[in-house]
Structure formats: C-alpha cells, structure tokens
C-alpha positions as CSV (number, residue, x, y, z in Angstrom):
1,X,7.2,15.0,-20.0
2,X,4.7,15.4,-17.3
3,X,2.2,12.6,-16.6
4,X,-1.5,13.3,-16.9
5,X,-3.6,13.4,-13.8
6,X,-5.5,10.3,-14.9
7,X,-2.2,8.4,-15.3
8,X,-0.9,9.5,-11.9
9,X,-4.2,8.6,-10.3
10,X,-4.2,5.2,-12.0
11,X,-0.7,4.5,-10.7
12,X,-1.6,5.5,-7.2
13,X,-4.7,3.3,-7.2
14,X,-2.8,0.3,-8.6
15,X,-0.1,0.7,-6.0
16,X,-2.6,1.1,-3.2
17,X,-4.4,-2.0,-4.4
18,X,-1.2,-4.0,-4.5
19,X,-0.1,-2.8,-1.1
20,X,-3.4,-3.7,0.5
21,X,-3.3,-7.1,-1.1
22,X,0.2,-7.7,0.1
23,X,-0.6,-6.5,3.6
24,X,-3.8,-8.7,3.6
25,X,-1.9,-11.8,2.5
26,X,0.7,-11.3,5.3
27,X,-1.9,-10.7,7.9
28,X,-4.6,-13.2,6.9
29,X,-2.6,-16.2,5.6
30,X,-1.2,-17.2,9.0
31,X,0.1,-20.6,10.2
32,X,-3.5,-21.6,10.9
33,X,-4.6,-20.7,7.4
34,X,-1.5,-21.5,5.4
35,X,-3.4,-23.9,3.2
36,X,-5.4,-21.2,1.4
37,X,-4.6,-18.2,-0.7
38,X,-5.8,-14.6,-0.7
39,X,-8.1,-15.5,-3.6
40,X,-9.5,-18.4,-1.5
41,X,-10.2,-16.1,1.4
42,X,-12.2,-13.7,-0.9
43,X,-14.3,-16.7,-2.1
44,X,-15.1,-17.5,1.5
45,X,-16.0,-13.9,2.0
46,X,-18.4,-14.0,-1.0
47,X,-20.0,-17.2,0.4
48,X,-20.6,-15.4,3.7
49,X,-22.0,-16.6,6.9
50,X,-25.7,-16.2,6.3
51,X,-27.9,-18.7,4.4
52,X,-26.4,-21.1,1.8
53,X,-25.6,-19.4,-1.5
54,X,-25.8,-20.9,-5.0
55,X,-22.7,-21.3,-7.1
56,X,-24.0,-19.0,-9.7
57,X,-24.7,-16.2,-7.2
58,X,-21.2,-16.5,-5.7
59,X,-19.7,-16.6,-9.2
60,X,-21.7,-13.5,-10.1
61,X,-20.5,-11.6,-7.0
62,X,-16.9,-12.5,-7.8
63,X,-17.3,-11.7,-11.5
64,X,-16.1,-15.2,-12.6
65,X,-17.7,-18.1,-14.4
66,X,-19.2,-21.0,-12.4
67,X,-16.6,-23.2,-14.1
68,X,-13.7,-21.1,-12.8
69,X,-15.3,-21.0,-9.4
70,X,-15.7,-24.8,-9.3
71,X,-12.0,-25.5,-9.4
72,X,-11.5,-23.3,-6.3
73,X,-14.5,-24.8,-4.6
74,X,-13.2,-28.3,-5.1
75,X,-10.0,-27.3,-3.3
76,X,-11.7,-25.4,-0.5
77,X,-14.1,-28.3,0.1
78,X,-11.3,-30.8,0.2
79,X,-9.5,-28.7,2.8
80,X,-12.6,-28.5,4.9
81,X,-13.6,-24.9,4.5
82,X,-17.0,-25.4,2.9
83,X,-19.7,-27.9,1.9
84,X,-21.8,-28.1,-1.2
85,X,-25.2,-29.7,-1.4
86,X,-27.9,-29.9,-4.0
87,X,-31.0,-27.7,-3.4
88,X,-34.0,-29.7,-2.3
89,X,-36.2,-27.4,-4.4
90,X,-34.2,-27.5,-7.6
91,X,-31.6,-30.3,-8.0
92,X,-29.7,-28.3,-10.7
93,X,-28.7,-25.7,-8.0
94,X,-25.7,-26.3,-5.8
95,X,-25.7,-24.5,-2.5
96,X,-22.5,-23.7,-0.7
97,X,-22.1,-23.2,3.1
98,X,-19.0,-22.5,5.2
99,X,-18.0,-25.1,7.7
100,X,-16.8,-24.1,11.1
101,X,-13.3,-23.9,9.7
102,X,-14.5,-21.7,6.9
103,X,-16.4,-19.5,9.3
104,X,-13.3,-19.1,11.4
105,X,-11.3,-18.0,8.3
106,X,-14.1,-15.7,7.3
107,X,-14.1,-13.9,10.7
108,X,-10.3,-13.8,10.7
109,X,-10.4,-12.0,7.3
110,X,-13.2,-9.6,8.4
111,X,-11.1,-8.7,11.5
112,X,-8.2,-7.8,9.3
113,X,-10.4,-5.4,7.3
114,X,-11.8,-3.8,10.5
115,X,-8.3,-3.3,11.9
116,X,-7.1,-1.8,8.6
117,X,-10.0,0.7,8.5
118,X,-9.5,1.6,12.1
119,X,-5.8,2.2,11.5
120,X,-6.6,4.5,8.6
121,X,-9.3,6.6,10.3
122,X,-8.2,6.7,13.9
123,X,-6.4,10.0,13.6
124,X,-8.9,11.7,11.4
125,X,-11.1,14.5,12.7
126,X,-14.7,14.9,11.8
127,X,-14.0,17.1,8.8
128,X,-11.3,14.8,7.4
129,X,-13.7,11.9,7.8
130,X,-16.2,13.6,5.4
C-alpha cells in the first residue's frame, strides 16, 4: 500500500528535525558546555543577549509554563549561565539575564546555526535559493 503524500512529508520532516537536533547536540554540547543539554541551550537562546526578559515572556516564546521553565532556570542559574532578579518596577516580575558564560554558550549555539545554514546554501545558485 502506497503512503499518502502527507504521511511521507511528515516522516521526512520528523527525520530532518531529529537529524538537526542530533547534529546540534554533537556540535554544541562540547567539552566546555558539557554541563548543559540541547534543551538548555534553546532556553539560553530564548533569553537572548538584549535586555533582560521576564520569565513569562521566555516561557511564552518556548511554549511552556513558567513552572516548567523554573526548574530549568534553577539548574542554569546554579551552573552560572544566567541570573534572575526582581523587577524594580513590579516585584512580581522576575527578569532573566545571561551571564558571560551564558552569552558565550549563546554565541556558540548561534555559530552552529550559521554554519549549518551556510553548508546548506553554499552550492545553491540564485534560482535554487528562491
């Protein structure tokens, strides 16, 4: 029995996702960053390097609850990747900022994605890029 196009496309996308996640884990979780997971690195990416972000905003970007995020934040803070501080304007709001160690991991992860994209597009001509 032949698979439907949707089913084949779904399998291709799932396999691609898993392959990228595996490649990312191997490239990003190096000796220097062996104390964090792929999930942790994506949390650092969501925090970003701009202004401090609230826990609720980060949770929203990651599509998780603040409670779920808190567990990961505790671990990342203990390992020195981020700091959390109460907002001076609203004490209910917790703002998160990357430390120097967290920023280093952020840039390391960003470089992996830049290299991955470059590898994919380097041999494409203009028409293929479209």
